[in-house]
N, CA, C and O atoms as a CHARMM CRD file, in Angstrom:
* protein
*
  296
    1    1 MET  N      0.21400  12.35400   2.21500 PROA 1      0.00000
    2    1 MET  CA     1.10600  12.15800   3.34000 PROA 1      0.00000
    3    1 MET  C      0.37900  11.37900   4.43400 PROA 1      0.00000
    4    1 MET  O     -0.79700  11.62900   4.70000 PROA 1      0.00000
    5    2 THR  N      1.06800  10.44800   5.05800 PROA 2      0.00000
    6    2 THR  CA     0.47700   9.65600   6.12700 PROA 2      0.00000
    7    2 THR  C      1.05400  10.09200   7.46700 PROA 2      0.00000
    8    2 THR  O      2.26900  10.19200   7.63400 PROA 2      0.00000
    9    3 THR  N      0.16900  10.34600   8.40800 PROA 3      0.00000
   10    3 THR  CA     0.56000  10.69900   9.76400 PROA 3      0.00000
   11    3 THR  C      0.26300   9.50800  10.65400 PROA 3      0.00000
   12    3 THR  O     -0.84900   8.98200  10.62900 PROA 3      0.00000
   13    4 VAL  N      1.23800   9.07500  11.43900 PROA 4      0.00000
   14    4 VAL  CA     1.04800   7.96800  12.37600 PROA 4      0.00000
   15    4 VAL  C      1.07500   8.54500  13.78300 PROA 4      0.00000
   16    4 VAL  O      2.01900   9.23600  14.16600 PROA 4      0.00000
   17    5 VAL  N      0.02400   8.25200  14.55100 PROA 5      0.00000
   18    5 VAL  CA    -0.04200   8.73300  15.93800 PROA 5      0.00000
   19    5 VAL  C     -0.37500   7.56600  16.85000 PROA 5      0.00000
   20    5 VAL  O     -1.08700   6.64000  16.46100 PROA 5      0.00000
   21    6 ASN  N      0.14300   7.62000  18.05900 PROA 6      0.00000
   22    6 ASN  CA    -0.19500   6.59400  19.04000 PROA 6      0.00000
   23    6 ASN  C     -1.56200   6.90000  19.64800 PROA 6      0.00000
   24    6 ASN  O     -2.05400   8.02400  19.55400 PROA 6      0.00000
   25    7 VAL  N     -2.16100   5.90500  20.26300 PROA 7      0.00000
   26    7 VAL  CA    -3.52300   6.00000  20.77100 PROA 7      0.00000
   27    7 VAL  C     -3.70000   7.19800  21.70300 PROA 7      0.00000
   28    7 VAL  O     -4.64300   7.97100  21.53300 PROA 7      0.00000
   29    8 GLN  N     -2.82600   7.36400  22.66700 PROA 8      0.00000
   30    8 GLN  CA    -2.96900   8.45800  23.62700 PROA 8      0.00000
   31    8 GLN  C     -2.93200   9.80700  22.92200 PROA 8      0.00000
   32    8 GLN  O     -3.72300  10.69700  23.23500 PROA 8      0.00000
   33    9 ASP  N     -2.02200   9.96000  21.97700 PROA 9      0.00000
   34    9 ASP  CA    -1.92000  11.19900  21.21600 PROA 9      0.00000
   35    9 ASP  C     -3.17900  11.41500  20.37600 PROA 9      0.00000
   36    9 ASP  O     -3.65600  12.54300  20.24900 PROA 9      0.00000
   37   10 ALA  N     -3.71500  10.33700  19.80500 PROA 10     0.00000
   38   10 ALA  CA    -4.93700  10.44200  18.99600 PROA 10     0.00000
   39   10 ALA  C     -6.12000  10.87400  19.85700 PROA 10     0.00000
   40   10 ALA  O     -6.94500  11.67500  19.41900 PROA 10     0.00000
   41   11 LYS  N     -6.20900  10.34900  21.07800 PROA 11     0.00000
   42   11 LYS  CA    -7.30100  10.75000  21.97500 PROA 11     0.00000
   43   11 LYS  C     -7.19600  12.22700  22.32100 PROA 11     0.00000
   44   11 LYS  O     -8.20700  12.92400  22.39400 PROA 11     0.00000
   45   12 THR  N     -5.99000  12.69800  22.53200 PROA 12     0.00000
   46   12 THR  CA    -5.77100  14.08500  22.91000 PROA 12     0.00000
   47   12 THR  C     -6.03300  15.04100  21.74400 PROA 12     0.00000
   48   12 THR  O     -6.53900  16.14500  21.94600 PROA 12     0.00000
   49   13 ARG  N     -5.69000  14.61600  20.52300 PROA 13     0.00000
   50   13 ARG  CA    -5.75000  15.50300  19.35800 PROA 13     0.00000
   51   13 ARG  C     -6.79000  15.07100  18.33800 PROA 13     0.00000
   52   13 ARG  O     -6.62400  15.34500  17.15000 PROA 13     0.00000
   53   14 LEU  N     -7.84600  14.41100  18.75800 PROA 14     0.00000
   54   14 LEU  CA    -8.81500  13.85200  17.81500 PROA 14     0.00000
   55   14 LEU  C     -9.40200  14.91100  16.88500 PROA 14     0.00000
   56   14 LEU  O     -9.47400  14.68100  15.67800 PROA 14     0.00000
   57   15 SER  N     -9.81600  16.04000  17.39800 PROA 15     0.00000
   58   15 SER  CA   -10.41100  17.08100  16.55000 PROA 15     0.00000
   59   15 SER  C     -9.43700  17.52600  15.46800 PROA 15     0.00000
   60   15 SER  O     -9.81800  17.66800  14.30600 PROA 15     0.00000
   61   16 GLU  N     -8.20000  17.74300  15.84000 PROA 16     0.00000
   62   16 GLU  CA    -7.18100  18.14300  14.87000 PROA 16     0.00000
   63   16 GLU  C     -6.99000  17.05900  13.80800 PROA 16     0.00000
   64   16 GLU  O     -6.89400  17.35800  12.61700 PROA 16     0.00000
   65   17 LEU  N     -6.93600  15.80900  14.24500 PROA 17     0.00000
   66   17 LEU  CA    -6.73800  14.70600  13.30300 PROA 17     0.00000
   67   17 LEU  C     -7.91700  14.59200  12.33300 PROA 17     0.00000
   68   17 LEU  O     -7.72400  14.29700  11.15400 PROA 17     0.00000
   69   18 LEU  N     -9.12900  14.82300  12.82200 PROA 18     0.00000
   70   18 LEU  CA   -10.29600  14.77900  11.94200 PROA 18     0.00000
   71   18 LEU  C    -10.22800  15.88600  10.89500 PROA 18     0.00000
   72   18 LEU  O    -10.59600  15.66700   9.74100 PROA 18     0.00000
   73   19 HSD  N     -9.76300  17.06300  11.28100 PROA 19     0.00000
   74   19 HSD  CA    -9.59200  18.15600  10.31700 PROA 19     0.00000
   75   19 HSD  C     -8.58200  17.76800   9.24000 PROA 19     0.00000
   76   19 HSD  O     -8.77600  18.06500   8.06100 PROA 19     0.00000
   77   20 ARG  N     -7.50600  17.10400   9.65200 PROA 20     0.00000
   78   20 ARG  CA    -6.48700  16.68200   8.68800 PROA 20     0.00000
   79   20 ARG  C     -7.05600  15.65700   7.71000 PROA 20     0.00000
   80   20 ARG  O     -6.75700  15.69600   6.51600 PROA 20     0.00000
   81   21 VAL  N     -7.87700  14.74300   8.22400 PROA 21     0.00000
   82   21 VAL  CA    -8.50100  13.73500   7.36300 PROA 21     0.00000
   83   21 VAL  C     -9.43300  14.42100   6.36500 PROA 21     0.00000
   84   21 VAL  O     -9.46600  14.05700   5.19000 PROA 21     0.00000
   85   22 GLU  N    -10.18500  15.40800   6.83300 PROA 22     0.00000
   86   22 GLU  CA   -11.08500  16.14400   5.93900 PROA 22     0.00000
   87   22 GLU  C    -10.32200  16.84200   4.82200 PROA 22     0.00000
   88   22 GLU  O    -10.85200  17.02300   3.72500 PROA 22     0.00000
   89   23 ARG  N     -9.08500  17.23200   5.09300 PROA 23     0.00000
   90   23 ARG  CA    -8.25900  17.88700   4.07400 PROA 23     0.00000
   91   23 ARG  C     -7.55600  16.87600   3.17300 PROA 23     0.00000
   92   23 ARG  O     -6.81900  17.26800   2.26800 PROA 23     0.00000
   93   24 GLY  N     -7.77300  15.57500   3.40800 PROA 24     0.00000
   94   24 GLY  CA    -7.22000  14.56000   2.52500 PROA 24     0.00000
   95   24 GLY  C     -6.00900  13.81400   3.04800 PROA 24     0.00000
   96   24 GLY  O     -5.45700  12.97200   2.34100 PROA 24     0.00000
   97   25 GLU  N     -5.58000  14.10100   4.27000 PROA 25     0.00000
   98   25 GLU  CA    -4.42800  13.39200   4.83000 PROA 25     0.00000
   99   25 GLU  C     -4.82400  12.00400   5.31300 PROA 25     0.00000
  100   25 GLU  O     -5.95900  11.78100   5.73400 PROA 25     0.00000
  101   26 ASP  N     -3.88100  11.08000   5.25000 PROA 26     0.00000
  102   26 ASP  CA    -4.05500   9.76300   5.85000 PROA 26     0.00000
  103   26 ASP  C     -3.60600   9.84200   7.29700 PROA 26     0.00000
  104   26 ASP  O     -2.54200  10.38900   7.58700 PROA 26     0.00000
  105   27 VAL  N     -4.40600   9.30100   8.21300 PROA 27     0.00000
  106   27 VAL  CA    -4.01500   9.25200   9.62400 PROA 27     0.00000
  107   27 VAL  C     -4.13700   7.81300  10.08600 PROA 27     0.00000
  108   27 VAL  O     -5.20300   7.20500   9.98900 PROA 27     0.00000
  109   28 VAL  N     -3.03000   7.27200  10.59300 PROA 28     0.00000
  110   28 VAL  CA    -2.99100   5.90700  11.09800 PROA 28     0.00000
  111   28 VAL  C     -2.79200   5.97600  12.60000 PROA 28     0.00000
  112   28 VAL  O     -1.93300   6.71200  13.08600 PROA 28     0.00000
  113   29 ILE  N     -3.58900   5.20500  13.33800 PROA 29     0.00000
  114   29 ILE  CA    -3.46600   5.14400  14.79800 PROA 29     0.00000
  115   29 ILE  C     -2.72500   3.86000  15.14800 PROA 29     0.00000
  116   29 ILE  O     -3.07000   2.77400  14.68300 PROA 29     0.00000
  117   30 ALA  N     -1.70800   4.01200  15.97300 PROA 30     0.00000
  118   30 ALA  CA    -0.86600   2.87600  16.33700 PROA 30     0.00000
  119   30 ALA  C     -0.92500   2.63600  17.83900 PROA 30     0.00000
  120   30 ALA  O     -1.10300   3.56000  18.63200 PROA 30     0.00000
  121   31 ARG  N     -0.77100   1.37200  18.20400 PROA 31     0.00000
  122   31 ARG  CA    -0.66300   0.99200  19.61900 PROA 31     0.00000
  123   31 ARG  C      0.75100   0.45600  19.81200 PROA 31     0.00000
  124   31 ARG  O      1.13500  -0.54000  19.19900 PROA 31     0.00000
  125   32 ALA  N      1.51500   1.11900  20.66200 PROA 32     0.00000
  126   32 ALA  CA     2.91600   0.74600  20.90600 PROA 32     0.00000
  127   32 ALA  C      3.69400   0.67200  19.59000 PROA 32     0.00000
  128   32 ALA  O      4.54100  -0.20400  19.41200 PROA 32     0.00000
  129   33 GLY  N      3.40200   1.59500  18.67300 PROA 33     0.00000
  130   33 GLY  CA     4.13000   1.66700  17.40800 PROA 33     0.00000
  131   33 GLY  C      3.61700   0.75800  16.31700 PROA 33     0.00000
  132   33 GLY  O      4.10500   0.82300  15.18900 PROA 33     0.00000
  133   34 THR  N      2.63500  -0.10000  16.62000 PROA 34     0.00000
  134   34 THR  CA     2.07400  -1.01000  15.62300 PROA 34     0.00000
  135   34 THR  C      0.75500  -0.45100  15.10900 PROA 34     0.00000
  136   34 THR  O     -0.17100  -0.25600  15.89600 PROA 34     0.00000
  137   35 PRO  N      0.64400  -0.18600  13.79600 PROA 35     0.00000
  138   35 PRO  CA    -0.60000   0.36200  13.25200 PROA 35     0.00000
  139   35 PRO  C     -1.78300  -0.57500  13.49900 PROA 35     0.00000
  140   35 PRO  O     -1.70400  -1.77700  13.24900 PROA 35     0.00000
  141   36 VAL  N     -2.89000   0.00500  13.99900 PROA 36     0.00000
  142   36 VAL  CA    -4.08400  -0.80300  14.26600 PROA 36     0.00000
  143   36 VAL  C     -5.34600  -0.24100  13.61300 PROA 36     0.00000
  144   36 VAL  O     -6.32900  -0.96400  13.45200 PROA 36     0.00000
  145   37 ALA  N     -5.33100   1.03500  13.23800 PROA 37     0.00000
  146   37 ALA  CA    -6.53600   1.62900  12.65400 PROA 37     0.00000
  147   37 ALA  C     -6.15000   2.78400  11.74800 PROA 37     0.00000
  148   37 ALA  O     -5.06300   3.35200  11.85700 PROA 37     0.00000
  149   38 ARG  N     -7.06700   3.11600  10.85200 PROA 38     0.00000
  150   38 ARG  CA    -6.86000   4.24600   9.94400 PROA 38     0.00000
  151   38 ARG  C     -8.08700   5.13600   9.99800 PROA 38     0.00000
  152   38 ARG  O     -9.21200   4.64600   9.90500 PROA 38     0.00000
  153   39 LEU  N     -7.88500   6.43500  10.14600 PROA 39     0.00000
  154   39 LEU  CA    -8.98500   7.38200  10.04300 PROA 39     0.00000
  155   39 LEU  C     -9.16200   7.70100   8.56600 PROA 39     0.00000
  156   39 LEU  O     -8.19700   7.99500   7.86000 PROA 39     0.00000
  157   40 ALA  N    -10.39500   7.63800   8.11200 PROA 40     0.00000
  158   40 ALA  CA   -10.67200   7.89900   6.70000 PROA 40     0.00000
  159   40 ALA  C    -11.94000   8.72900   6.59100 PROA 40     0.00000
  160   40 ALA  O    -12.84700   8.58800   7.41100 PROA 40     0.00000
  161   41 PRO  N    -12.01100   9.59600   5.58300 PROA 41     0.00000
  162   41 PRO  CA   -13.23000  10.37500   5.40400 PROA 41     0.00000
  163   41 PRO  C    -14.38000   9.47200   4.97700 PROA 41     0.00000
  164   41 PRO  O    -14.16800   8.44300   4.33600 PROA 41     0.00000
  165   42 VAL  N    -15.57700   9.86000   5.33100 PROA 42     0.00000
  166   42 VAL  CA   -16.75900   9.10600   4.93600 PROA 42     0.00000
  167   42 VAL  C    -17.10800   9.50600   3.50800 PROA 42     0.00000
  168   42 VAL  O    -17.20500  10.69100   3.18900 PROA 42     0.00000
  169   43 ASP  N    -17.29500   8.50500   2.65700 PROA 43     0.00000
  170   43 ASP  CA   -17.68200   8.76800   1.27400 PROA 43     0.00000
  171   43 ASP  C    -19.20200   8.82000   1.22100 PROA 43     0.00000
  172   43 ASP  O    -19.86400   7.78100   1.20500 PROA 43     0.00000
  173   44 LEU  N    -19.74700  10.01200   1.19400 PROA 44     0.00000
  174   44 LEU  CA   -21.19400  10.17600   1.22200 PROA 44     0.00000
  175   44 LEU  C    -21.84700   9.83800  -0.11300 PROA 44     0.00000
  176   44 LEU  O    -23.07100   9.73700  -0.18800 PROA 44     0.00000
  177   45 ALA  N    -21.05700   9.66200  -1.16100 PROA 45     0.00000
  178   45 ALA  CA   -21.62200   9.38200  -2.47900 PROA 45     0.00000
  179   45 ALA  C    -22.34800   8.03900  -2.51200 PROA 45     0.00000
  180   45 ALA  O    -23.29000   7.87900  -3.28900 PROA 45     0.00000
  181   46 TRP  N    -21.94100   7.07900  -1.69800 PROA 46     0.00000
  182   46 TRP  CA   -22.55500   5.75400  -1.74400 PROA 46     0.00000
  183   46 TRP  C    -23.86400   5.69700  -0.97500 PROA 46     0.00000
  184   46 TRP  O    -24.64100   4.76000  -1.15500 PROA 46     0.00000
  185   47 GLU  N    -24.12100   6.67300  -0.12800 PROA 47     0.00000
  186   47 GLU  CA   -25.32700   6.63000   0.69800 PROA 47     0.00000
  187   47 GLU  C    -26.57000   6.97000  -0.11900 PROA 47     0.00000
  188   47 GLU  O    -26.55100   7.86600  -0.96200 PROA 47     0.00000
  189   48 ARG  N    -27.62900   6.25100   0.14300 PROA 48     0.00000
  190   48 ARG  CA   -28.91200   6.51800  -0.49400 PROA 48     0.00000
  191   48 ARG  C    -29.70800   7.49200   0.33600 PROA 48     0.00000
  192   48 ARG  O    -29.60600   7.48400   1.56200 PROA 48     0.00000
  193   49 PRO  N    -30.49800   8.33300  -0.30100 PROA 49     0.00000
  194   49 PRO  CA   -31.38900   9.19200   0.48800 PROA 49     0.00000
  195   49 PRO  C    -32.37700   8.33900   1.27800 PROA 49     0.00000
  196   49 PRO  O    -32.78900   7.27100   0.82600 PROA 49     0.00000
  197   50 LEU  N    -32.74700   8.81400   2.44500 PROA 50     0.00000
  198   50 LEU  CA   -33.70700   8.07200   3.25500 PROA 50     0.00000
  199   50 LEU  C    -35.05500   7.97700   2.55100 PROA 50     0.00000
  200   50 LEU  O    -35.46600   8.89800   1.84600 PROA 50     0.00000
  201   51 GLY  N    -35.72200   6.87700   2.74700 PROA 51     0.00000
  202   51 GLY  CA   -37.06300   6.71500   2.21700 PROA 51     0.00000
  203   51 GLY  C    -37.12400   6.19400   0.80100 PROA 51     0.00000
  204   51 GLY  O    -38.18000   6.25800   0.17200 PROA 51     0.00000
  205   52 THR  N    -36.01800   5.67500   0.27600 PROA 52     0.00000
  206   52 THR  CA   -36.04500   5.20200  -1.10600 PROA 52     0.00000
  207   52 THR  C    -36.40200   3.72300  -1.21800 PROA 52     0.00000
  208   52 THR  O    -36.60400   3.21900  -2.32300 PROA 52     0.00000
  209   53 VAL  N    -36.48200   3.03000  -0.09900 PROA 53     0.00000
  210   53 VAL  CA   -36.82500   1.61100  -0.12200 PROA 53     0.00000
  211   53 VAL  C    -38.19500   1.43900   0.51600 PROA 53     0.00000
  212   53 VAL  O    -38.44300   1.90000   1.63000 PROA 53     0.00000
  213   54 ARG  N    -39.06300   0.77800  -0.19900 PROA 54     0.00000
  214   54 ARG  CA   -40.39100   0.53500   0.35000 PROA 54     0.00000
  215   54 ARG  C    -40.50200  -0.95300   0.66900 PROA 54     0.00000
  216   54 ARG  O    -40.26600  -1.80600  -0.18500 PROA 54     0.00000
  217   55 VAL  N    -40.86000  -1.23900   1.89300 PROA 55     0.00000
  218   55 VAL  CA   -40.98800  -2.62100   2.34300 PROA 55     0.00000
  219   55 VAL  C    -42.45100  -2.88600   2.62900 PROA 55     0.00000
  220   55 VAL  O    -43.09200  -2.16500   3.39300 PROA 55     0.00000
  221   56 GLU  N    -42.96200  -3.92100   2.01100 PROA 56     0.00000
  222   56 GLU  CA   -44.35000  -4.31800   2.24900 PROA 56     0.00000
  223   56 GLU  C    -44.36600  -5.39200   3.33100 PROA 56     0.00000
  224   56 GLU  O    -43.73700  -6.43900   3.17900 PROA 56     0.00000
  225   57 VAL  N    -45.07500  -5.13600   4.41200 PROA 57     0.00000
  226   57 VAL  CA   -45.19900  -6.10300   5.50100 PROA 57     0.00000
  227   57 VAL  C    -46.64100  -6.58400   5.51500 PROA 57     0.00000
  228   57 VAL  O    -47.56600  -5.78100   5.64700 PROA 57     0.00000
  229   58 PRO  N    -46.83800  -7.90000   5.37700 PROA 58     0.00000
  230   58 PRO  CA   -48.21700  -8.40000   5.37600 PROA 58     0.00000
  231   58 PRO  C    -48.87200  -8.22100   6.74400 PROA 58     0.00000
  232   58 PRO  O    -48.19400  -8.20800   7.77100 PROA 58     0.00000
  233   59 ASP  N    -50.19000  -8.08500   6.74300 PROA 59     0.00000
  234   59 ASP  CA   -50.93000  -7.92100   7.99800 PROA 59     0.00000
  235   59 ASP  C    -50.72200  -9.10500   8.93500 PROA 59     0.00000
  236   59 ASP  O    -50.77300  -8.94700  10.15500 PROA 59     0.00000
  237   60 SER  N    -50.48900 -10.28900   8.37200 PROA 60     0.00000
  238   60 SER  CA   -50.29400 -11.48200   9.20600 PROA 60     0.00000
  239   60 SER  C    -49.05500 -11.34700  10.10500 PROA 60     0.00000
  240   60 SER  O    -48.95400 -12.02700  11.12600 PROA 60     0.00000
  241   61 PHE  N    -48.13800 -10.49100   9.73500 PROA 61     0.00000
  242   61 PHE  CA   -46.94400 -10.26500  10.55100 PROA 61     0.00000
  243   61 PHE  C    -47.31400  -9.76300  11.94700 PROA 61     0.00000
  244   61 PHE  O    -46.64300 -10.07600  12.93100 PROA 61     0.00000
  245   62 PHE  N    -48.37800  -8.98900  12.01600 PROA 62     0.00000
  246   62 PHE  CA   -48.79200  -8.38000  13.27500 PROA 62     0.00000
  247   62 PHE  C    -49.81200  -9.22300  14.05000 PROA 62     0.00000
  248   62 PHE  O    -50.22800  -8.84000  15.14300 PROA 62     0.00000
  249   63 ALA  N    -50.20800 -10.35000  13.49600 PROA 63     0.00000
  250   63 ALA  CA   -51.18900 -11.21300  14.15600 PROA 63     0.00000
  251   63 ALA  C    -50.56400 -11.85400  15.40000 PROA 63     0.00000
  252   63 ALA  O    -49.35500 -12.07800  15.46100 PROA 63     0.00000
  253   64 ALA  N    -51.40400 -12.13900  16.37200 PROA 64     0.00000
  254   64 ALA  CA   -50.92800 -12.78300  17.60100 PROA 64     0.00000
  255   64 ALA  C    -50.43500 -14.19600  17.29400 PROA 64     0.00000
  256   64 ALA  O    -50.98300 -14.89200  16.43800 PROA 64     0.00000
  257   65 LEU  N    -49.39300 -14.60000  18.00800 PROA 65     0.00000
  258   65 LEU  CA   -48.86600 -15.95300  17.83300 PROA 65     0.00000
  259   65 LEU  C    -49.74400 -16.95800  18.57200 PROA 65     0.00000
  260   65 LEU  O    -50.34700 -16.63100  19.59400 PROA 65     0.00000
  261   66 PRO  N    -49.81300 -18.17500  18.05400 PROA 66     0.00000
  262   66 PRO  CA   -50.55900 -19.21700  18.77100 PROA 66     0.00000
  263   66 PRO  C    -49.90500 -19.49400  20.13000 PROA 66     0.00000
  264   66 PRO  O    -48.71200 -19.25800  20.32000 PROA 66     0.00000
  265   67 ASP  N    -50.71100 -19.99700  21.06700 PROA 67     0.00000
  266   67 ASP  CA   -50.20900 -20.26100  22.42200 PROA 67     0.00000
  267   67 ASP  C    -49.02000 -21.20900  22.43700 PROA 67     0.00000
  268   67 ASP  O    -48.08300 -20.99700  23.20500 PROA 67     0.00000
  269   68 GLU  N    -49.03200 -22.26400  21.59900 PROA 68     0.00000
  270   68 GLU  CA   -47.92000 -23.20900  21.61000 PROA 68     0.00000
  271   68 GLU  C    -46.60700 -22.54000  21.14000 PROA 68     0.00000
  272   68 GLU  O    -45.52900 -22.89900  21.61400 PROA 68     0.00000
  273   69 GLU  N    -46.69900 -21.58600  20.22600 PROA 69     0.00000
  274   69 GLU  CA   -45.53000 -20.83100  19.77700 PROA 69     0.00000
  275   69 GLU  C    -45.00400 -19.95200  20.91000 PROA 69     0.00000
  276   69 GLU  O    -43.79800 -19.89600  21.15400 PROA 69     0.00000
  277   70 LEU  N    -45.91400 -19.26800  21.59700 PROA 70     0.00000
  278   70 LEU  CA   -45.50300 -18.41100  22.72600 PROA 70     0.00000
  279   70 LEU  C    -44.86800 -19.22800  23.82200 PROA 70     0.00000
  280   70 LEU  O    -43.87900 -18.79900  24.41600 PROA 70     0.00000
  281   71 ASP  N    -45.42500 -20.42300  24.11000 PROA 71     0.00000
  282   71 ASP  CA   -44.86200 -21.28700  25.15000 PROA 71     0.00000
  283   71 ASP  C    -43.44300 -21.73400  24.78700 PROA 71     0.00000
  284   71 ASP  O    -42.59300 -21.88300  25.66500 PROA 71     0.00000
  285   72 ALA  N    -43.19300 -21.94500  23.50000 PROA 72     0.00000
  286   72 ALA  CA   -41.87500 -22.39100  23.05400 PROA 72     0.00000
  287   72 ALA  C    -40.81400 -21.31200  23.29800 PROA 72     0.00000
  288   72 ALA  O    -39.64000 -21.64000  23.47100 PROA 72     0.00000
  289   73 TRP  N    -41.19600 -20.05400  23.31400 PROA 73     0.00000
  290   73 TRP  CA   -40.25900 -18.96000  23.51800 PROA 73     0.00000
  291   73 TRP  C    -39.95800 -18.70200  24.99000 PROA 73     0.00000
  292   73 TRP  O    -39.04100 -17.94500  25.30900 PROA 73     0.00000
  293   74 GLN  N    -40.70700 -19.31200  25.87700 PROA 74     0.00000
  294   74 GLN  CA   -40.49800 -19.04800  27.29600 PROA 74     0.00000
  295   74 GLN  C    -39.64300 -20.08600  27.95100 PROA 74     0.00000
  296   74 GLN  O    -39.37700 -20.00000  29.15000 PROA 74     0.00000
């Protein structure tokens, strides 16, 4: 079932609307009767656990820039 609410009503009842979304309801927010946004549950299945990507940064990344490079940024 889809529930359509106007912006002011959504601001007033946000907690209730979030509970409805958690239970599987569709909630559409409308401005002057025109749908502009949809509340949807977050799909946590796509998220990766933190710390699973290892990035190697070379030591040269932290080296001081030459003076002519620094002057170009100013």
